[in-house]
C-alpha positions, 0 to 999 in steps of 0.5 A: 686089565686097563680100567677107564678111570682109577680114583685114589683116595689116600688115607691117614687115621681116617677109620671115621669115614673111609667105610662110608666115603670110599663106598659113596665115591664108588657110587658117585663114579658109577653113576657116569663111568661103567669101568672103574676102580677106587684104591684106598691107600692107607698111609700107615695108619695107627688106627682101624683105617685098613680094617674099615677100608677092607670092609668096604672092598668086601661090599663092593668089589670096584674098590681096592686096598693098597696098604703101605709099610710105614707112614710116608706122607700124603705124596707118597700115598699117592705115587703108591696109589698111582702105581697100582692104578689100571686107569687109562685116567687117574684121579684122586680125591681127599678122605674126607670128601670135601669135594664131590667125586661126582665133578670128575664127570665134567673133569673128563669132558673138559680133559678130552676136549682141551686135550690136557694132562692135568684138570684140576679143581680150584677153590680160588676159581671166580666160579667156585663156592668155598665154604672154609675157615679164614685160616685155611683161605688164608694159607691157599692164597698166601701159597698160590701167591708163592707158586706164582712168584717162585714157580710161574705155574699157570694155575692159581690153585695147586692144593684143592683135593680133587685132580684128573690126570692122563694115567700115563702123565701121573705115572711119568711124574710120580716116578720123579717126585721128591716131596712127600708131604703137603707140596706134592700137588705143587711138585707134580703140577710143575713137572706136568708143566715142565713136560710141556702138558696143558693144565686146566682149572675148573671151579668146585663147591668145597664144604670144608668138614674139618675145623681150623685149617684142617690138618694143615698147622703152623708147621706144616705151612712152614714145611711146604715152604721149604718144600717149595723152595726145594722144588724151585732149586731142582727145576730152575737151578740145579737140573735135577728132574732132567738128571733123575727121571727116576727117584730111588726113595719112590721106586723103593716105596713102590717095591715095598708095596708090591710085596704086601698088595695082592695081584 
């Protein structure tokens, strides 16, 4: 049965917070939406993330666990979550909940008003209030500049971890995604833009809970740079996305997850 809103929370080794935050996210969404689901997608965690997510689901039937077979990266987890999501609108937020899922009420209003394909949080919006380490802010601004130069996206910030999409749009785009790591957001927004759909950036309040740059280290930043060059090549040079409307690797991930997800 279709839901009004699906919230996807990708989780990798988040045993310390996923129980608390999944329940909190459900409670916050329930304040403005009656018909919703929260999907915790475990990305092959090596700790007790799955057990803690199941504990939350046992207390709140609006929470579901989607268990992947192996660690495939945040992007793969989000694609798998979108595949199983039942919402007319699909959102995602990071497991640490540095951003407040309550903001999705504003996002839904703007999406309907603007007839947008995506409404995204932006740390670089002039009205945003961001309490984040300097290194994280340097990464954000540097990557925003790279995206503007290479891909001409009409948004300044692709990486902030709270986004809302039309469900049909996200499912279509996720089938094409190649990037499974931190540059996933950029590839997804590039594809939405390439489909001629409007993307709206929204101000948010961000309280950064992880130290330093969080889980984004120097190697991750280098990988994001390489991945972004790959997106540029596929989008601007080779016509890859036009030739491959469905990515075989992603389709295989959907099949594997389907074998272990209860109907």
